[in-house]
N, CA, C and O atoms as a MOPAC input file, in Angstrom:
PM7 MOZYME 1SCF
protein

 N    127.28600 1   128.90400 1    83.07500 1
 C    126.36700 1   129.53700 1    84.00400 1
 C    125.11600 1   128.68500 1    84.18000 1
 O    124.64300 1   128.48200 1    85.29800 1
 N    124.59100 1   128.19400 1    83.07600 1
 C    123.38900 1   127.38400 1    83.12200 1
 C    123.65500 1   126.05200 1    83.83300 1
 O    122.78700 1   125.53000 1    84.53300 1
 N    124.85600 1   125.51200 1    83.64800 1
 C    125.21500 1   124.25200 1    84.29300 1
 C    125.30000 1   124.44700 1    85.80200 1
 O    124.89200 1   123.56100 1    86.55200 1
 N    125.82100 1   125.58500 1    86.26900 1
 C    125.91800 1   125.85500 1    87.70300 1
 C    124.52400 1   125.96600 1    88.32000 1
 O    124.28600 1   125.45700 1    89.41500 1
 N    123.61600 1   126.62200 1    87.63000 1
 C    122.23900 1   126.75300 1    88.13600 1
 C    121.57400 1   125.38600 1    88.18800 1
 O    120.86000 1   125.06300 1    89.13700 1
 N    121.81700 1   124.59800 1    87.16400 1
 C    121.25700 1   123.24600 1    87.11800 1
 C    121.81500 1   122.40000 1    88.27100 1
 O    121.06000 1   121.68200 1    88.92700 1
 N    123.11500 1   122.47700 1    88.51900 1
 C    123.72800 1   121.72800 1    89.61200 1
 C    123.21600 1   122.18900 1    90.97900 1
 O    122.96900 1   121.36500 1    91.86000 1
 N    123.06000 1   123.47800 1    91.15300 1
 C    122.54700 1   124.01700 1    92.41800 1
 C    121.10900 1   123.57000 1    92.62500 1
 O    120.72600 1   123.20100 1    93.73500 1
 N    120.31000 1   123.60100 1    91.56200 1
 C    118.92200 1   123.15100 1    91.66100 1
 C    118.85600 1   121.67500 1    92.05000 1
 O    118.04800 1   121.29600 1    92.89800 1
 N    119.69000 1   120.84400 1    91.44500 1
 C    119.71500 1   119.41700 1    91.78700 1
 C    120.15800 1   119.20900 1    93.23200 1
 O    119.56100 1   118.40700 1    93.95100 1
 N    121.18300 1   119.91400 1    93.66000 1
 C    121.67700 1   119.78200 1    95.02800 1
 C    120.61600 1   120.21800 1    96.03600 1
 O    120.41300 1   119.54500 1    97.04700 1
 N    119.94600 1   121.32400 1    95.77500 1
 C    118.89300 1   121.80900 1    96.67100 1
 C    117.72400 1   120.83800 1    96.68900 1
 O    117.14400 1   120.58600 1    97.74500 1
 N    117.37400 1   120.29600 1    95.54300 1
 C    116.27700 1   119.32400 1    95.48300 1
 C    116.60200 1   118.08200 1    96.29200 1
 O    115.74800 1   117.57700 1    97.02000 1
 N    117.81700 1   117.58600 1    96.17600 1
 C    118.22500 1   116.40400 1    96.94000 1
 C    118.22400 1   116.69400 1    98.42900 1
 O    117.76700 1   115.86700 1    99.21800 1
 N    118.72600 1   117.85100 1    98.82400 1
 C    118.75000 1   118.20800 1   100.24700 1
 C    117.33300 1   118.36200 1   100.80700 1
 O    117.06100 1   117.93100 1   101.92700 1
 N    116.44400 1   118.96300 1   100.04500 1
 C    115.05200 1   119.09300 1   100.49300 1
 C    114.40400 1   117.72400 1   100.61400 1
 O    113.67800 1   117.46700 1   101.57300 1
 N    114.65600 1   116.84700 1    99.65900 1
 C    114.09500 1   115.49600 1    99.70700 1
 C    114.58800 1   114.75200 1   100.94900 1
 O    113.78700 1   114.14400 1   101.65900 1
 N    115.87900 1   114.79100 1   101.21400 1
 C    116.44100 1   114.09800 1   102.38200 1
 C    115.89700 1   114.69300 1   103.67200 1
 O    115.58100 1   113.95300 1   104.60400 1
 N    115.78200 1   116.00100 1   103.74300 1
 C    115.26400 1   116.66600 1   104.93900 1
 C    113.80400 1   116.28900 1   105.19000 1
 O    113.43600 1   115.95700 1   106.31700 1
 N    112.98400 1   116.33600 1   104.16300 1
 C    111.56600 1   116.00000 1   104.33900 1
 C    111.38100 1   114.51500 1   104.67900 1
 O    110.54200 1   114.16200 1   105.50800 1
 N    112.15500 1   113.67100 1   104.04500 1
 C    112.06000 1   112.24100 1   104.34000 1
 C    112.47500 1   111.94900 1   105.77200 1
 O    111.79700 1   111.19500 1   106.47000 1
 N    113.56900 1   112.52800 1   106.21600 1
 C    114.03800 1   112.31100 1   107.58800 1
 C    113.04900 1   112.88400 1   108.59400 1
 O    112.78400 1   112.25600 1   109.61900 1
 N    112.50300 1   114.05500 1   108.32200 1
 C    111.55800 1   114.65300 1   109.27400 1
 C    110.28200 1   113.81500 1   109.37300 1
 O    109.71100 1   113.69500 1   110.45700 1
 N    109.82500 1   113.23500 1   108.26000 1
 C    108.65000 1   112.37000 1   108.32400 1
 C    108.97900 1   111.06800 1   109.05100 1
 O    108.19200 1   110.59600 1   109.87100 1
 N    110.14600 1   110.48700 1   108.74800 1
 C    110.51900 1   109.19800 1   109.32300 1
 C    110.66300 1   109.29100 1   110.84000 1
 O    110.25900 1   108.37200 1   111.55400 1
 N    111.23000 1   110.38300 1   111.34100 1
 C    111.45300 1   110.52900 1   112.77300 1
 C    110.32900 1   111.28000 1   113.48200 1
 O    110.46800 1   111.60700 1   114.66000 1
 N    109.22500 1   111.56200 1   112.80200 1
 C    108.12400 1   112.28200 1   113.43000 1
 C    107.38200 1   111.37600 1   114.41000 1
 O    107.37000 1   110.15400 1   114.25700 1
 N    106.77300 1   111.98500 1   115.40700 1
 C    106.02100 1   111.22500 1   116.41000 1
 C    104.81800 1   110.52300 1   115.79000 1
 O    104.46500 1   109.41600 1   116.19700 1
 N    104.19900 1   111.15100 1   114.82400 1
 C    103.03400 1   110.55700 1   114.16700 1
 C    103.42700 1   109.26400 1   113.45500 1
 O    102.70900 1   108.26800 1   113.54600 1
 N    104.53900 1   109.26800 1   112.75900 1
 C    104.98500 1   108.06500 1   112.05800 1
 C    105.40700 1   106.98800 1   113.05300 1
 O    105.12400 1   105.81100 1   112.82700 1
 N    106.06400 1   107.35000 1   114.13000 1
 C    106.48800 1   106.36700 1   115.14100 1
 C    105.26800 1   105.71900 1   115.78300 1
 O    105.24400 1   104.50400 1   115.98300 1
 N    104.24500 1   106.52800 1   116.11000 1
 C    103.01900 1   105.97400 1   116.69500 1
 C    102.31700 1   105.04100 1   115.71300 1
 O    101.84700 1   103.97200 1   116.10200 1
 N    102.24200 1   105.43600 1   114.44600 1
 C    101.58300 1   104.60400 1   113.43900 1
 C    102.33700 1   103.28600 1   113.24000 1
 O    101.71900 1   102.23600 1   113.06600 1
 N    103.64700 1   103.34000 1   113.26500 1
 C    104.44800 1   102.12800 1   113.11200 1
 C    104.24300 1   101.19300 1   114.29200 1
 O    104.05100 1    99.99100 1   114.10900 1
 N    104.28300 1   101.73800 1   115.49900 1
 C    104.08300 1   100.90900 1   116.69100 1
 C    102.67400 1   100.31500 1   116.71700 1
 O    102.49000 1    99.16200 1   117.10800 1
 N    101.68900 1   101.09800 1   116.30300 1
 C    100.31400 1   100.60900 1   116.26300 1
 C    100.18000 1    99.47300 1   115.25600 1
 O     99.52300 1    98.47000 1   115.53400 1
 N    100.79000 1    99.62400 1   114.10900 1
 C    100.74900 1    98.58600 1   113.08800 1
 C    101.43000 1    97.31100 1   113.57800 1
 O    100.92100 1    96.21200 1   113.35600 1
 N    102.56800 1    97.44800 1   114.23600 1
 C    103.28300 1    96.27500 1   114.73800 1
 C    102.50000 1    95.56800 1   115.83100 1
 O    102.44600 1    94.33900 1   115.85800 1
 N    101.89400 1    96.32900 1   116.73000 1
 C    101.12200 1    95.69400 1   117.80100 1
 C     99.86000 1    95.03800 1   117.23600 1
 O     99.46000 1    93.97200 1   117.70500 1
 N     99.23200 1    95.65400 1   116.24000 1
 C     98.06600 1    95.05500 1   115.60600 1
 C     98.44700 1    93.74300 1   114.94000 1
 O     97.70400 1    92.76400 1   115.01600 1
 N     99.60500 1    93.72000 1   114.28700 1
 C    100.05900 1    92.50100 1   113.63000 1
 C    100.33000 1    91.40400 1   114.65400 1
 O    100.00600 1    90.24200 1   114.41200 1
 N    100.92200 1    91.75900 1   115.79900 1
 C    101.21000 1    90.76200 1   116.83300 1
 C     99.91600 1    90.19100 1   117.40900 1
 O     99.81700 1    88.98600 1   117.64000 1
 N     98.93100 1    91.04600 1   117.63900 1
 C     97.65000 1    90.58900 1   118.17800 1
 C     96.93400 1    89.70900 1   117.14900 1
 O     96.36700 1    88.67400 1   117.50000 1
 N     96.96200 1    90.12100 1   115.89000 1
 C     96.31100 1    89.33800 1   114.84000 1
 C     96.98900 1    87.97600 1   114.69200 1
 O     96.31200 1    86.96600 1   114.50100 1
 N     98.29400 1    87.94200 1   114.77600 1
 C     99.02500 1    86.68700 1   114.67000 1
 C     98.68600 1    85.76000 1   115.83500 1
 O     98.50800 1    84.55800 1   115.63400 1
 N     98.59400 1    86.29800 1   117.03600 1
 C     98.22600 1    85.49600 1   118.19400 1
 C     96.79800 1    84.97800 1   118.05800 1
 O     96.52400 1    83.81700 1   118.36500 1
 N     95.89300 1    85.83000 1   117.60200 1
 C     94.50500 1    85.43800 1   117.41900 1
 C     94.39000 1    84.32400 1   116.37800 1
 O     93.65300 1    83.35800 1   116.57400 1
 N     95.11900 1    84.46500 1   115.27700 1
 C     95.09100 1    83.43400 1   114.23800 1
 C     95.71000 1    82.13400 1   114.72500 1
 O     95.25200 1    81.05500 1   114.34800 1
 N     96.73300 1    82.21700 1   115.54700 1
 C     97.36800 1    81.01000 1   116.07100 1
 C     96.42600 1    80.27400 1   117.01700 1
 O     96.44000 1    79.04400 1   117.07100 1
 N     95.61900 1    81.00600 1   117.75300 1
 C     94.67100 1    80.36700 1   118.67000 1
 C     93.50700 1    79.73100 1   117.92200 1
 O     92.88900 1    78.79500 1   118.43000 1
 N     93.19800 1    80.22000 1   116.73100 1
 C     92.09900 1    79.65600 1   115.94900 1
 C     92.47900 1    78.39200 1   115.19800 1
 O     91.60000 1    77.70200 1   114.68100 1
 N     93.76900 1    78.06800 1   115.12300 1
 C     94.18700 1    76.88500 1   114.37900 1
 C     93.67500 1    75.62400 1   115.06200 1
 O     93.76600 1    75.50900 1   116.28400 1
 N     93.14700 1    74.69100 1   114.31300 1
 C     92.67000 1    73.45300 1   114.91500 1
 C     93.84500 1    72.54400 1   115.27500 1
 O     94.87400 1    72.54100 1   114.59800 1
 N     93.67600 1    71.78200 1   116.34000 1
 C     94.69500 1    70.83800 1   116.76500 1
 C     94.38000 1    69.49000 1   116.14600 1
 O     93.33200 1    68.90500 1   116.42000 1
 N     95.26700 1    69.00400 1   115.32900 1
 C     95.04300 1    67.74900 1   114.62900 1
 C     95.54400 1    66.58100 1   115.46800 1
 O     96.55100 1    66.68800 1   116.16700 1
 N     94.83100 1    65.47600 1   115.38700 1
 C     95.25300 1    64.29200 1   116.12000 1
 C     96.31500 1    63.55200 1   115.32600 1
 O     96.37900 1    63.66000 1   114.10200 1
 N     97.13500 1    62.80900 1   116.02400 1
 C     98.21600 1    62.06600 1   115.39600 1
 C     97.67200 1    60.73300 1   114.89100 1
 O     97.26500 1    59.88600 1   115.68600 1
 N     97.66500 1    60.54900 1   113.59300 1
 C     97.18300 1    59.30000 1   113.02000 1
 C     98.29400 1    58.58900 1   112.24900 1
 O     98.01100 1    57.84300 1   111.31100 1
 N     99.52600 1    58.80400 1   112.62200 1
 C    100.65100 1    58.21700 1   111.90500 1
 C    101.35300 1    57.13300 1   112.71400 1
 O    102.53600 1    56.87500 1   112.48800 1
 N    100.66400 1    56.49900 1   113.64200 1
 C    101.27900 1    55.44300 1   114.43400 1
 C    101.54000 1    54.22600 1   113.55600 1
 O    100.67700 1    53.81500 1   112.78000 1
 N    102.70300 1    53.66800 1   113.67800 1
 C    103.13000 1    52.45500 1   112.97400 1
 C    102.99800 1    52.56700 1   111.45000 1
 O    102.69300 1    51.57500 1   110.78900 1
 N    103.21400 1    53.71000 1   110.90800 1
 C    103.17300 1    53.89800 1   109.46300 1
 C    104.52700 1    53.52800 1   108.84900 1
 O    104.58500 1    52.92300 1   107.77800 1
 N    105.59000 1    53.88700 1   109.52000 1
 C    106.92700 1    53.65500 1   108.99300 1
 C    107.46600 1    52.35800 1   109.56300 1
 O    107.45700 1    52.14700 1   110.77600 1
 N    107.93100 1    51.49900 1   108.68800 1
 C    108.56200 1    50.26100 1   109.12500 1
 C    110.06900 1    50.44700 1   109.00200 1
 O    110.58300 1    50.71900 1   107.91700 1
 N    110.76200 1    50.29900 1   110.10500 1
 C    112.20200 1    50.45500 1   110.09600 1
 C    112.84000 1    49.09600 1   109.82400 1
 O    112.55100 1    48.10800 1   110.50000 1
 N    113.70400 1    49.07000 1   108.82800 1
 C    114.37900 1    47.82900 1   108.45800 1
 C    115.87400 1    48.05600 1   108.52700 1
 O    116.36400 1    49.17800 1   108.39700 1
 N    116.57200 1    46.98000 1   108.73200 1
 C    118.01700 1    47.05900 1   108.79900 1
 C    118.59500 1    46.55000 1   107.48500 1
 O    119.17900 1    45.46700 1   107.44700 1
 N    118.44300 1    47.30700 1   106.42300 1
 C    118.89500 1    46.91100 1   105.10000 1
 C    120.40800 1    46.80700 1   105.01400 1
 O    120.93400 1    45.97600 1   104.27500 1
 N    121.10400 1    47.63800 1   105.75900 1
 C    122.55800 1    47.60500 1   105.68900 1
 C    123.07300 1    46.27700 1   106.22100 1
 O    123.96200 1    45.66600 1   105.62800 1
 N    122.51700 1    45.83600 1   107.33200 1
 C    122.95800 1    44.55800 1   107.90400 1
 C    122.58800 1    43.39400 1   106.99100 1
 O    123.37100 1    42.45600 1   106.84000 1
 N    121.41700 1    43.44200 1   106.38700 1
 C    121.02800 1    42.39000 1   105.45700 1
 C    121.95500 1    42.34700 1   104.24700 1
 O    122.31100 1    41.26500 1   103.78100 1
 N    122.33900 1    43.48700 1   103.74300 1
 C    123.26200 1    43.56200 1   102.61400 1
 C    124.62800 1    43.00900 1   103.00000 1
 O    125.25200 1    42.27800 1   102.23000 1
 N    125.08900 1    43.36300 1   104.19900 1
 C    126.39500 1    42.88100 1   104.64600 1
 C    126.38100 1    41.36900 1   104.83800 1
 O    127.38200 1    40.70500 1   104.56800 1
 N    125.27400 1    40.82100 1   105.29600 1
 C    125.19200 1    39.37300 1   105.47800 1
 C    125.14900 1    38.63300 1   104.13700 1
 O    125.72600 1    37.55200 1   104.02600 1
 N    124.49400 1    39.17500 1   103.13500 1
 C    124.38100 1    38.53000 1   101.83600 1
 C    125.66100 1    38.65400 1   101.01000 1
 O    125.93500 1    37.81200 1   100.15500 1
 N    126.42600 1    39.68100 1   101.26100 1
 C    127.59400 1    39.97100 1   100.43800 1
 C    128.67600 1    38.91900 1   100.63000 1
 O    128.87200 1    38.40800 1   101.73300 1
 N    129.35900 1    38.60800 1    99.57600 1
 C    130.43000 1    37.62300 1    99.61300 1
 C    131.64000 1    38.22300 1   100.33600 1
 O    132.06500 1    39.33700 1   100.03200 1
 N    132.17300 1    37.48900 1   101.27100 1
 C    133.34500 1    37.95900 1   102.00700 1
 C    134.57800 1    37.83100 1   101.11900 1
 O    134.72700 1    36.85800 1   100.38000 1
 N    135.44600 1    38.81200 1   101.20100 1
 C    136.65000 1    38.81600 1   100.39800 1
 C    137.86300 1    38.52500 1   101.27000 1
 O    137.84800 1    38.78400 1   102.47300 1
 N    138.86800 1    38.00800 1   100.68500 1
 C    140.04600 1    37.58100 1   101.43000 1
 C    140.76700 1    38.77700 1   102.04300 1
 O    141.20200 1    38.70700 1   103.19300 1
 N    140.89800 1    39.85100 1   101.31300 1
 C    141.66800 1    40.98400 1   101.80900 1
 C    140.97300 1    41.67800 1   102.98200 1
 O    141.64700 1    42.32000 1   103.78700 1
 N    139.65700 1    41.57100 1   103.10300 1
 C    138.96100 1    42.15800 1   104.24300 1
 C    139.36500 1    41.45800 1   105.53100 1
 O    139.51900 1    42.09900 1   106.57000 1
 N    139.53600 1    40.14700 1   105.46300 1
 C    139.98700 1    39.39500 1   106.62800 1
 C    141.39100 1    39.79500 1   107.03800 1
 O    141.70300 1    39.83100 1   108.22800 1
 N    142.23600 1    40.09600 1   106.07200 1
 C    143.60300 1    40.50100 1   106.36800 1
 C    143.64400 1    41.88800 1   107.03100 1
 O    144.47000 1    42.13800 1   107.90900 1
 N    142.75100 1    42.77600 1   106.60300 1
 C    142.72900 1    44.13000 1   107.18600 1
 C    142.21600 1    44.06300 1   108.63300 1
 O    142.73900 1    44.75700 1   109.50500 1
 N    141.22100 1    43.25400 1   108.88400 1
 C    140.64500 1    43.15700 1   110.23400 1
 C    141.68300 1    42.58400 1   111.20200 1
 O    141.78200 1    43.04700 1   112.33800 1
 N    142.44400 1    41.60100 1   110.77900 1
 C    143.45100 1    40.98900 1   111.65500 1
 C    144.63700 1    41.89500 1   111.69500 1
 O    145.62100 1    41.59400 1   112.37000 1

């Protein structure tokens, strides 16, 4: 008997929790607050993006491109079997 009352109490508690949570989640007040928060975040993000300074490009001619593979191939000793495969 006590176990049945305990089970009924747990079931009713879970149903009340789900009902209250769903009613709050789908309420107009919560939807308005969510939309307001999202729009505020979008405006703040745009405002912050406009405040970012534009940096000048100072990386001209920093990287030197070399053809190391070709230099390695030229230095490497040619092997007889490579000539046979090419022909």
